[in-house]
Steps between C-alpha positions, in 0.01 A plus 500: 500500500677837546631477142150438364365793704775733372435390141127559545564849642740576215242398239233703682705821512611452138135488398423811706793691350406399146136596555613828656651603166165478323316811391187599692347640180255255341281557194254288304537482120251294299397318817858399601681650800850640468754666726637827360869493587726805467856387431766614746864548411684165493193277478515205261250276326631206704441684827151615400405150386601359840334781693165460322517122456465502121732406214722756331339421164158583646622850592662549159188373322287764674764772474690458168741787566632313807682262265739786419586549869343680794538872562423683822151646479363243255147383583426129464182298537547169677226241562366482854586174673347569839455205732150358536342626822222348705181701439349662811196344657157646431487616862828690468382653176185635665699633795765676290333601174189649348392358166434715196319346204610646167222670303475514121768734363657566841879548518743413778609864490145608589482240778831607655387866494157410639653333805804734517718189485854482364558311176770288665258384769230410246745297288654329804162390634367393160787313330272333244348827377620668181508875585430590137213263423234442763197282438145571623426295811869463593561539874762747625632480857508839673728504806304679772796644687627666182171658388510876482878517541597613149405841361349517149809680365721223639282232339523687169881519530525127580300408189713730287811322634338164420440616143860621476625164634303321230632728228861459615504136385272506194683376189212414265435844354224589744476706816248549779287810561316594821165642389412841643152635551355642178735310266345313208615224269483744211718753679752234607521360149569848363750576776705184442470502122300177474138391450213414731490154342864425590452613860180296526675188364780532756252529788253213460253691284498822706224738385454877547217429744705256712804728537528599868714753684770309688521216248848407378480419131757389243585740219705446182826685566555619145373841399491848646521551874257787504297731280711793371379844608576674169194355324384676183221755510305316229272245662626147424246238397515139613381223269217374714276606786474321829219508751549659842441340837196589705699602807426853624796730536562699814830669578621826637663741263832656606480743785651844501840471662570868574821594674647828619498764226863591555613152400395568142578870489129587493412862593388509862191710431301309241189711557663804335441403139639664186287712271325242284394508140142384445463138395523439129209370295515330159266438212446142374744545209798549734740210563510475879848432640500312832803455728468190719742497797532163673764336726547207260820405677696607807844394614543285192184296570191524281155542654234306304216693666576813303555313176146366552375855565662609172342213310155587638563865409579396142169313473323809632665718236404242239134557596553879490646475149207290381275783619668726243771675703872507415728422795874438533660376825861525618603269783760614757663285769534715815686220684317631808773761521461875554822559305387291202167683502681835506705404193186393313319825587790731419678326213270270301339682204229232460387555858505877465278476191229302687142630515405261785721344769403178679724427798734480676351228718634619837475840665868567566603612146157645417588860587756523217238389248244745639746789480545432128128439438377815674707730280369331183139427590545121471274269708678246722323177600599312816373152405560304821621706797313719747697826471484623858754785508461675164216693342465653153238610250669281239495185718233231457499205742338165420546340845243610760657685797575296811294738716190407296557128547224437749236750395290211372582290804327745733163393366593137571611584855188703568278213383643254759379501860798303635869550407763252619875540459673161492866485601739205493818409686714518186511878451275789403480703180546837670410711196178307435415521871538881499282530190228278643502664843467841335216371283313370806570807714212574732365144484511249783713216361577156639839329500578129472841336545530198276745224584532185295452196723530146371243238599765314701565813708129535575485133596809529722357807673205292610259785575182601322593863440472638148818473296652834388502357147120449506328813366144369542432734799555799270190395305271453801299816434230634272694804378655573164869437572812652350825309567839662447799260506811695601765226478790556260584127485372308196453173688309669782275690258422171326422331833273782621307509172461121519389522866229753412371280218507198732309688771231598249469139379482370858211731590307407186557126558339530845185647347558861605501810282838673510521879486601681184867591492762654273880489519666825395805373312851638498630567147831340602327161509506508121879454518462174691546192283338234713171635630219325315276759331209264574514606864438864393155400373414307817598797720337769279832687469488857371809670354558864410742511210653747257431260216294195415488274196293183501564265213142386453415852381432510125710813456794352693477175302509693174806697613670180622448341161649802319794509742578129460490536120737796518748388766453126556426532873210581728481865609560610858359785704778719357387417146145608585621827654710578194200446274282725719760778498520506120127476445412781744771758438596474131148584369459769769790693342286578194311773685535673838632211711412651838141573391465156342608323821362724776200337662490218245502123549690255278491119502743378230496138626336434836633757746328839499694826525333822620717807459481826693722751675690376804373609840831683551698639207431531129559144378218321318454161666289188468311482827338160451597200712343169398302288744527126425248268670546123531147361531396168656354385166860506368443811291705820510334839471683827443384843615 
């Protein structure tokens, strides 16, 4: 009996030791689960086969290079042979998990971010789910104790590691790509040197409309890794046009990132300007030379945003040329470096011959460009940044100043009898809070502390008090309400917006008339990938933005079509801004530019620019912020 017991224990511990050598990294490829094993020094095929309970030939068949021997650091995919476990009872499931039903087009990435749940936990609790391909109606178990424990950045990093794990064992000439917000099939095809049709065929008929941020899609590995930045000035023409999606675009343009002047060798007193030559004017027969300064790359990494700006600028110049003007553009890569900008300004003859300068994008190297421009009477356009610390008669700024951001919002605040600031437990956007408190100065404002509470918590509490996640009491009035959500957590913002919509629906369902209300949105919400834009309409969200482009506009659609024909991808907000810059400033050079812009309004695409002198200093600035209204009839109006 003792011998049998010892043998049993020996077999048990052998199994434990063998299982202990297995990788904890598991991926799903074409519906099959595999361990991703990183080979350690001294490991053999025989040992791995025993550890994972599969034949050596199985490992070699999946990893052909293993036949030549194993090397430390090699990555192998090995079939999962996990033991069959007894499924939990329905009662245990209800006690431990919430259930999420997959909606059409929803990704597991979006679900893990929505619940702030780690990827490992989701995969562990849902072993039958393919993380790459979810199906509408599929049920996902959400472990309650783990909800809200993983920050959005951590979720993003986990999905990037999952993609990298997949790519480390791909041997069929394809790789996986984690789709980012704003990416399109056309852009991805161009980036990887393939076609939309090939990507679609590899991903079960994926279409431009069904591509979602957070999806992991398979890409043919052959072809270029990225679009080169030294594209020709002549506008390329693609063979065929493609239609654009109907999705509105909202995104923040880059902010000014000013630092101490001494860091860049900038003169301390920027208010003492040089003696300036008056701005040049040209007759229509002159060939206008434009210098375009963009940070196309920095630190050896290209930045596609500014390539897109350049492409939009080229289309704008194309329109200017068709109007009868002659224009030549020289493109300069500033590398977002003050030293590189200095060399361009002081040494490049093409730059020094420019009649109009557009850029640089950021404020830090701007003073060197202004110093050159002031002595030659050359206008300088700041296309994206709010130049806060420099002022010049030659400087023209397209971005509205930050201190004018909420001029239009004051009318909205004044029209509401009741203002409520909603906080959450997950952190506060301090900058937005300061702006909103200043905007509502002198008004009596209410405060509400939102805390997400699950139904099981309410049930366990056993009292009849109102849950802190129920916002219905905020709508028990006859006033016009303004709600300001001050959380800086994506999941909490999503929950609060959903709670407001639910409260409104609850009041209506009981036969009462809810009060009118508006949510004053934070522009940072446009960076969030997983907040449904549908909720903006239900909550009557209002944004104040530097730029707006809605793709159901006839003018935007026409531009999109031209852009796709020229570059084989849908334009971005940067493309639109580049087009606007060319179309406003190039024609204005054929005359007195300051007189042509001062007090005038321009709407090249959909955003209106109104130029005038800055409140402080001599810069000519666009003072117009755009108000974007999401209406309950699912329309968007722009003011």
